[in-house]
N, C-alpha and C positions, 0 to 999 in steps of 0.2 A: 816477691815477686812482685813488682808495681803493675798495675792492670792493663798500661798501654803495651806491657812487653807480650803479657799473655794475650791480648787480642792479635798483636802482630805474629806470634805462634800460632795460635789458632788458624789464623787467617793464612799462614805458610802452608800449615799443612792441608786445610780442607778446601783451597782455592780449585787445586787440580781436580778433586773428583766430582767438586759440585759444580765446575764448570763442566766437565765431560758428560754428566747425568743428565744435566739441561740442555746441554746441544743436543745429544742422540734423541731427548725427550723433543726437542724442537723440530728436528728432521724428521721424525715421525709423525709430528702433527702436520707438518708442511705437505707430506708426502700424501695427504687429503686433496690439495688444490690440483690433483689430476684425476679426482672422482668427476664423472660427468653431471653430477647433480651440484647445483649452485649453492644450495644452504652448505652442503658440508665441504665444498672448497673454501666457503666464508667462515665458517667454523675453523677447519684447518689452518688459513693463513692468520687468522687473528689469536688464533690460541698460540700458535708458534711467536708471533709476535708479542703477544702476554708472556711466555714463558722467556723470554729471549729482555723481557725489560725486567721482570722479576729476578733474572740472573745479574743485571748489571746494579739493580738495588742492592741485591743481597751482597755483592762486592765492593761495594762502593760507602750508601748510604748505612748500611746496619754498621758495618767496623766503626765508621766516624761517629756516628751515635754512641755504640760504646765506651768509645776514646774518651768523648767529650762528658757522659753521665757519670756520677760520681758511683762509685764501686758499691758503697751502702746502698743506694737507690735501688740496686737488681737483689730483687729476692728479700727485700728489709719487710718485716712485719707477717711473714708466712713460716711458721713452723715447720722443722724438717728438711729446709733449704739451706743448713747450715754446711759449712766446708767437712767432708768426710775423706777419711784416708783411704786410700785403696789397699785392699787388702792384699796381703803377701807382701 
């Protein structure tokens, strides 16, 4: 299977779980905005924004990079990273 199809299949499978996990984490950190302490408010808001930025990066830039990079560059030169068959 071409590596572009593998990236597409992986993203189709992982997009919703990654987005759900990231959004609930961002909501949790954004809840710190209701704290009476200013530093806690700032921490919560900036962390929520950082988590959302990371979500956007993970769903756009990383898949694009994986499509553009030749597959042999990934894991090249590292022993033990060859393709393995799943048991069973």
